One Martini backbone bead per residue (centre of mass of N, CA, C, O) as a GRO file, in nm:
protein
   76
    1MET     BB    1   0.099   0.035   0.020
    2SER     BB    2   0.065   0.361  -0.001
    3GLU     BB    3   0.152   0.663   0.086
    4ILE     BB    4   0.031   0.935   0.232
    5GLN     BB    5  -0.035   1.244   0.064
    6THR     BB    6  -0.002   1.580  -0.031
    7TYR     BB    7  -0.216   1.764  -0.249
    8ARG     BB    8  -0.256   1.996  -0.516
    9VAL     BB    9  -0.572   2.091  -0.666
   10HIS     BB   10  -0.672   2.195  -1.006
   11ALA     BB   11  -0.801   2.331  -1.254
   12ARG     BB   12  -0.648   2.385  -1.550
   13ASP     BB   13  -0.792   2.686  -1.595
   14ASP     BB   14  -0.680   2.748  -1.320
   15ASP     BB   15  -0.541   2.879  -1.066
   16ARG     BB   16  -0.360   2.778  -0.795
   17SER     BB   17  -0.540   2.940  -0.585
   18HIS     BB   18  -0.784   2.713  -0.646
   19GLY     BB   19  -0.671   2.508  -0.472
   20HIS     BB   20  -0.665   2.183  -0.310
   21ALA     BB   21  -0.634   1.976  -0.051
   22VAL     BB   22  -0.512   1.630  -0.087
   23ASP     BB   23  -0.536   1.312   0.047
   24ALA     BB   24  -0.315   1.059  -0.095
   25SER     BB   25  -0.152   0.777  -0.277
   26SER     BB   26  -0.198   0.946  -0.555
   27PHE     BB   27  -0.244   1.135  -0.820
   28GLU     BB   28  -0.504   0.999  -0.923
   29GLU     BB   29  -0.658   0.998  -0.655
   30ALA     BB   30  -0.654   1.308  -0.622
   31ALA     BB   31  -0.809   1.378  -0.880
   32ILE     BB   32  -1.072   1.225  -0.811
   33ALA     BB   33  -1.132   1.359  -0.538
   34PHE     BB   34  -1.160   1.645  -0.644
   35VAL     BB   35  -1.399   1.595  -0.836
   36GLU     BB   36  -1.596   1.487  -0.616
   37MET     BB   37  -1.580   1.756  -0.429
   38TRP     BB   38  -1.558   2.024  -0.662
   39ARG     BB   39  -1.661   2.030  -0.951
   40PRO     BB   40  -1.542   2.097  -1.218
   41PRO     BB   41  -1.538   2.181  -1.525
   42VAL     BB   42  -1.709   2.067  -1.812
   43ASP     BB   43  -1.687   1.925  -2.107
   44ALA     BB   44  -1.824   1.799  -2.402
   45ASP     BB   45  -1.709   1.494  -2.301
   46ASN     BB   46  -1.738   1.467  -1.989
   47GLU     BB   47  -1.471   1.623  -1.889
   48VAL     BB   48  -1.182   1.670  -1.677
   49SER     BB   49  -0.914   1.899  -1.589
   50VAL     BB   50  -0.620   1.841  -1.384
   51ILE     BB   51  -0.394   1.961  -1.138
   52VAL     BB   52  -0.122   1.782  -0.979
   53ARG     BB   53   0.050   1.855  -0.666
   54GLU     BB   54   0.318   1.774  -0.492
   55THR     BB   55   0.417   1.929  -0.207
   56GLU     BB   56   0.706   1.817  -0.151
   57SER     BB   57   0.828   1.816  -0.467
   58GLY     BB   58   0.641   1.974  -0.705
   59VAL     BB   59   0.510   1.776  -0.873
   60GLU     BB   60   0.336   1.775  -1.194
   61LEU     BB   61   0.008   1.668  -1.305
   62CYS     BB   62  -0.213   1.573  -1.567
   63TYR     BB   63  -0.576   1.515  -1.572
   64ARG     BB   64  -0.830   1.314  -1.720
   65ILE     BB   65  -1.181   1.290  -1.648
   66ASP     BB   66  -1.426   1.048  -1.688
   67LEU     BB   67  -1.757   1.074  -1.589
   68ASP     BB   68  -1.881   0.814  -1.713
   69GLY     BB   69  -1.630   0.597  -1.628
   70GLY     BB   70  -1.389   0.710  -1.420
   71ASP     BB   71  -1.146   0.776  -1.582
   72ALA     BB   72  -0.786   0.821  -1.563
   73MET     BB   73  -0.574   1.043  -1.759
   74PRO     BB   74  -0.336   1.174  -1.914
   75CYS     BB   75  -0.257   1.443  -2.057
   76GLN     BB   76  -0.195   1.573  -2.405
   0.00000   0.00000   0.00000
């Protein structure tokens, strides 16, 4: 099992100042938790894009979440 870490997550089109802290065991888990809790804007394909930053390392990843299927995939 992975260690729980704190991530800052915000919608891709929003400034970092709109981010929220999420405790999760992975970037993907943090992205999904953010979408479930804060409902960022949805695009025409019923997907949302979020930026996930690990607070300790500063590493950032972008994820697209498909709200129909619940799948999370890296942004392209």
